[in-house]
N, C-alpha and C positions, 0 to 999 in steps of 0.2 A: 322681709319686714324692714320698716324704716322707723327709727326712733327720733324724737324731738324732745328737748327740754327747753322751755321758754320761761325766763325769769323776769318778774315784774317787781319794781319798787313803787309803792303806792304813796301818795301824798298823805301827810298827817291828817287824821280825822275822817278819812274816806274809806277805811277798811270795810266797814259794814255794808256800805253801798256797793263796793267792788265785789265783795263776796256774794251779795244777793244777785248781782248781774251775772257773775260767773256761774252761780248755781243753776240759774235758768239756762245759760248757754251750754254748760256741760250736760245737763239733762237732755237738751235737744240733740246734741251731738251723739250721745249714747243711744237715743231713740231712733235717729234718722240715718246714722252712718255706720253700717255694719263693718265697713273696712277700717274704722277707727277702733282697734281692738282694746286699747287702753287709752283712757282720757280722764285724767285725774288732777284736780287742783290741790296743791299742797302749800302749807305755810312754813316758812323758815322758822324753826324753833329758836334760833339765836338772833333773829332780826325781826322786830315787830311789824314792819311795813314791807317785808319781802315775801313774795309768793313765787311758786314755780308750778308749771303745768307739765305733767309727764304725758307724752303722747306716743302711741305706737300704732302704726298703720300697716295693713296687710301687704301693701305694695305701693308703687308710685302712683298708680291710677287712683287709689283710695286717698292718698295725700293730695293729689291734684283736685279731686272732687271736693274734698274738704274746703280747699281754698276758694272754691267757686259757689259755695252755698249762700243762700240769703242770710242765714243766721251768722255766718262769718262776716259778711259785709256789714250787718247791723252791729256786731261787736267792734269791728274796726272803727266804725263811725262814732262809737260811744266811749271806747276805752281810754282815749287820750285825756279825758277830763279827770281821770283818776291817777295817771302816771306821774311820777316824780322825775322820770327820765325815760329814754328809749328802752324797750324790752331787749333782753339778751337772748339770742337763740343759738342752740347747738343742735345740729342734725347729722345723722349718720346711719349706716346700715346696722341692723341688729345682728350680732354675731352668733349667739346661741341662746 
């Protein structure tokens, strides 16, 4: 299994739109990607404009497939309008 944590800082006043877009995206990932065993958007309890996505993939093939989906391409095309800076990504193998 492969784990990813993606952190996003959102521009002031754009949280509701960001959450709506990600709600649709996460729903699509869960419905269409069985190899994405965990896909959950979370909000930082200590920073109003910070979110993080917890992702867990069954294997490298599942992660590769995720990156090639139409819904990922659509998200990448839209997400920049909400971000206050580049996303921060951490990736590594699940240990246990």
